C-alpha positions as CSV (number, residue, x, y, z in Angstrom):
1,M,0.0,0.0,0.0
2,P,1.3,3.4,-0.9
3,G,-0.2,4.9,2.3
4,E,2.0,2.9,4.6
5,G,5.2,4.0,2.8
6,E,4.1,7.6,3.1
7,S,3.6,7.1,6.9
8,V,7.0,5.7,7.3
9,R,8.5,8.5,5.3
10,I,6.7,11.1,7.5
11,I,7.8,9.3,10.6
12,R,11.4,9.2,9.5
13,K,11.2,12.9,8.6
14,L,9.7,13.8,12.1
15,L,11.9,11.4,14.1
16,P,14.9,13.8,14.5
17,Y,12.6,16.6,15.8
18,V,10.8,14.3,18.2
19,T,14.1,13.0,19.5
20,A,15.4,16.5,19.9
21,G,12.2,17.5,21.8
22,V,12.6,14.5,24.2
23,A,16.2,15.3,24.7
24,L,15.4,18.9,25.5
25,A,12.7,17.8,27.9
26,A,15.1,15.5,29.7
27,L,17.7,18.2,29.9
28,Y,15.2,20.7,31.3
29,T,14.0,18.1,33.9
30,A,17.6,17.4,34.9
31,Y,18.3,21.1,35.3
32,V,15.2,21.7,37.4
33,F,15.9,18.8,39.7
34,G,19.6,19.6,39.9
35,S,19.0,23.3,40.7
36,R,16.5,22.3,43.4
37,W,19.0,19.8,44.9
38,L,21.7,22.5,45.0
39,E,19.4,25.0,46.6
40,N,18.4,22.4,49.3
41,R,22.1,21.6,50.0
42,R,22.7,25.4,50.3
43,L,19.8,25.7,52.8
44,E,21.0,22.7,54.8
45,T,24.5,24.0,55.0
46,A,23.3,27.4,56.1
47,A,21.0,25.8,58.7
48,A,23.9,23.6,60.0
49,E,26.2,26.7,60.3
50,A,23.5,28.6,62.1
51,A,23.0,25.7,64.6
52,R,26.8,25.5,65.1
53,V,27.1,29.2,65.8
54,K,24.1,29.0,68.2
55,A,25.7,26.0,70.0
56,Q,29.0,27.9,70.4
57,R,27.2,30.9,71.8
58,E,25.4,28.7,74.3
59,I,28.6,27.0,75.4
60,A,30.4,30.3,75.7
61,Q,27.5,31.7,77.8
62,I,27.6,28.6,80.1
63,E,31.4,28.5,80.4
64,G,31.7,32.3,80.6
65,D,35.2,33.6,81.1
66,G,36.8,30.3,82.2
67,H,36.0,30.8,85.9
68,V,34.5,28.0,87.9
69,K,30.7,28.3,87.9
70,I,27.8,26.4,89.5
71,V,25.1,26.4,86.8
72,N,22.4,24.6,88.9
73,F,22.0,23.2,92.4
74,Y,18.5,22.1,93.6
75,A,16.5,19.2,95.0
76,T,13.2,17.9,93.5
77,P,10.8,17.9,95.2
78,G,11.9,20.7,97.5
79,L,9.7,19.5,100.3
80,I,9.5,15.8,101.3
81,G,8.0,13.7,104.0
82,R,10.1,11.9,106.6
83,G,11.5,8.7,105.1
84,Q,10.9,9.9,101.5
85,K,13.6,10.5,98.9
86,A,14.4,13.6,96.8
87,L,16.7,14.0,93.8
88,L,19.6,16.4,94.6
89,C,20.9,17.8,91.3
90,Y,23.9,20.0,90.4
91,G,25.8,21.2,87.4
92,T,29.2,22.9,87.2
93,V,31.5,24.2,84.5
94,N,35.3,24.8,84.6
95,A,35.5,22.8,87.9
96,R,38.3,20.5,88.9
97,S,36.6,19.3,92.0
98,V,33.3,19.5,93.8
99,R,32.2,18.7,97.3
100,L,28.9,18.6,99.1
101,E,28.3,19.6,102.7
102,P,27.1,17.5,104.4
103,A,28.8,14.7,102.4
104,V,26.2,12.3,101.0
105,E,27.6,10.9,97.8
106,R,30.9,10.7,95.9
107,M,31.1,14.0,94.0
108,Y,32.7,14.9,90.8
109,P,32.5,17.8,88.3
110,A,29.6,17.4,85.9
111,L,27.4,19.6,83.7
112,S,24.3,17.8,84.9
113,R,24.1,15.1,87.6
114,C,21.5,13.9,90.1
115,F,21.4,11.4,92.9
116,E,18.9,10.4,95.7
117,V,19.0,11.8,99.2
118,A,16.7,10.9,102.1
119,P,17.3,13.3,105.1
120,N,15.3,12.8,108.3
121,R,15.1,16.5,109.0
122,D,15.4,19.9,107.3
123,T,18.9,19.9,105.8
124,S,21.0,22.7,104.4
125,Y,23.1,21.5,101.5
126,T,26.1,23.5,100.3
127,L,27.9,22.7,97.0
128,V,31.5,24.0,96.6
129,A,33.2,23.8,93.2
130,E,36.9,24.5,92.8
131,D,38.9,25.2,89.6
132,A,42.5,24.4,88.9
133,K,43.6,27.9,90.2
134,G,41.9,27.3,93.6
135,Q,39.0,29.7,92.9
136,T,35.7,28.5,94.3
137,A,32.0,28.9,93.6
138,T,29.4,28.1,96.3
139,A,25.7,27.5,96.3
140,S,23.3,26.4,99.1
141,F,19.7,25.5,99.7
142,V,17.6,23.9,102.4
143,L,15.7,20.6,101.7
144,Q,12.6,20.7,103.9
145,V,11.3,17.6,105.6
146,K,7.8,17.5,107.1
């Protein structure tokens, strides 16, 4: 049939244009996905840098000027019944040693540490932290027992 030969000729004539169109569509798609991927990497890098800077500021704020510091010292709950236990918690920075008066537990420098206490009466606890230069920081509170 002469119509079939004509169809093949038209297809052969259009094939380079169709192929070029598909190739251009593929290149455009790759460009769009590639540019979005690069933008996401840029945003992730910026977010990671911002988080790093924030963490450095927080560390500098806690550590301060290098002097020994008690960042927290408390008991929870602050009022207990006779025979009950409370968690005594403390945190220090730039400390070489720490001691608790009255002595209850083996103490060591820590940014955050808790242990149980069970006093029989109101007890005043004093935490003393000392740095390598001999400078000290002190904090106190009273754990009430009813």
